[in-house]
N, C-alpha and C positions, 0 to 999 in steps of 0.2 A: 504494500500500500504506500502511495506517495505521501509526502508530508502534507501536500495540499489536501488530499482526500482525508487523511487522518485529522487535519485541522477542521475540515467541514464536518466530519463525523463527530468530533468532540463538541463542536458548536451545536450540532443537532441534539446531542445528549444533554448539553447544558440547558438549551432552550426547553427540552422536555422536562428536565428536573425543575426548572423555574416554574413552568406551567403547573406541574404537579404540586409545587410548594405554595401555590396561590389558593389553597383551599383551607377552609376552617377545620382545624384538627385539634381536638382536645381543649377547646376554649381559647384558642389563640387565633389571631387574624394574621394572615401572611403579610410580609413586607409589601408595601405598595398598593394595598387594597383599602386602606382607610380613606375616608372621604375628606378631602381638603376643605370643603364647605362646612362640614360638621366641625372640623378642627377650628376653623376661623370663627364660626358662630358660637361654639360652646366652650372650647378649651383654651384657646390662645390667650385670652385676657388673664386667665388664672396663672398660666406659666409666665407670661410677660411680666406681671406684677411681682410674682414670687421669685422667678428664676432668671429673668432676662436683663438684669442690671449689669452694668459694665464690670462690676467686681465679682460677678458670679458666672452665669452661663451666657452672658452677653460678651463673651471673649472668644474670638475666633480660634484660639488654641485649645479650647475645651472639647472633650469628646462629645458632650451635648452642648451645642452652640444654639442659642436662641436669639433671633433678631427681634428687636423691640422698638416701638416708636420713639421712646426716650433713651434707648440704649444703642447697641451695635446695629449698624445699618449696612446693607450690601454696598451702598455707595454714599459718600458723605453728603451729597446734595439732597438726599432723601430725609435727612434729619428733620424732625418736627412734623413730618407728613405721615399719614396712615401707611401701614405696611403694604407693600406691593404683593400681588399674587405670587410673584417669584420668591419673595422673602418668606411668606407663609408656607409655600410648598417646600422651601429649603428647611424650615423649622420642622415640618412634618417628617421629612426624610431623615433629619438628624435624630428625631425621636425614634423612628423605626429602626435606625441603624445601631442604636446603643445596646439593644437587647433583643435581637431578632429571634423569633421562635419561643420567647418566654410566654407563659400564661399571663393573662392580663393582671391578675392579682399578685403575681410574682415579678412583674416587670420592674427594672431598676428605677424607672420614672416614679413608681409607687413606693418601692422599698427604701430608696436613699433618703428622702425627706421625712419618712415615717419614724416615729419614736422607736428606739431600740426595744423598749419594753413591750411595744406592740408588734414586734417582729420586723422592725426596720433595720437598716444597715447604717453604719457610721457614715456621716455626711459632713463635709467641711462646712457646708452652709447651715448646719444645725438641724435640729428636729423641728420640722415645720408643722407636722400633724401628730396629734397625740394618739389617735386611733385610726384604724382602717375604715371605720364608718363615718369619719369626718367628711364634710362635703367635698373637699378637693380630691382626696384619694378615691371616693366613690365616683366622682365625675371621671377621673382618669381611668379607673378600672373599666367603667362602662365604655368609654371611648376606645381604649386599647382592645377591648373585647369585640369591637365592631358594632356596638349598639348605637342607635339613634332613636330613643323613645322618650316618653314623658318623664320617666324616672330619672333618666340621664339628664334631661334638660333641667329638671328641678334641682338635682345635685349640682350641676354646673352653675346654675343661677345663684344658688346659695354660696358656692365657692367664690364666684365673682363678687358677690356682695361683701365677702369677708376681706377682700383686698381692694386696694385702690391705687391707681397710678398717680404719681405726682403730675401736676400740670406741665405741659411742654414748655 
């Protein structure tokens, strides 16, 4: 088999594996299938206020990098303007890339800011949520699990009400 044919064969196998990986298995949603509109509408404001500051995940060198209206921007001229679709999409891809394949309730996005006593993991930003049933982790677990329902909307609305962004 020539190198070219071998390369095409591997490309086909990779495509098939990726296609097979885009199915809901065991409570997880595969990379790239979460809805950007749901992220923008329900989740982004919570992460922007809690995580998207320049001293936290609003740093391009972080594994989880979050663009925020008052923080890191894709281009300097965007500062003070609403996030672009490109920035929101990049945020979603950053979230999906940090713990691909994890069950929603075990995802690093949920575990890191959760109190250690509640099953969380040490986080340089501190313990942001005392329990797994707090509004923000409930919102994130629903989103990471691929849900878009009234219970998720209620949890996300409650989480957004708990945080506020400083004025631009």
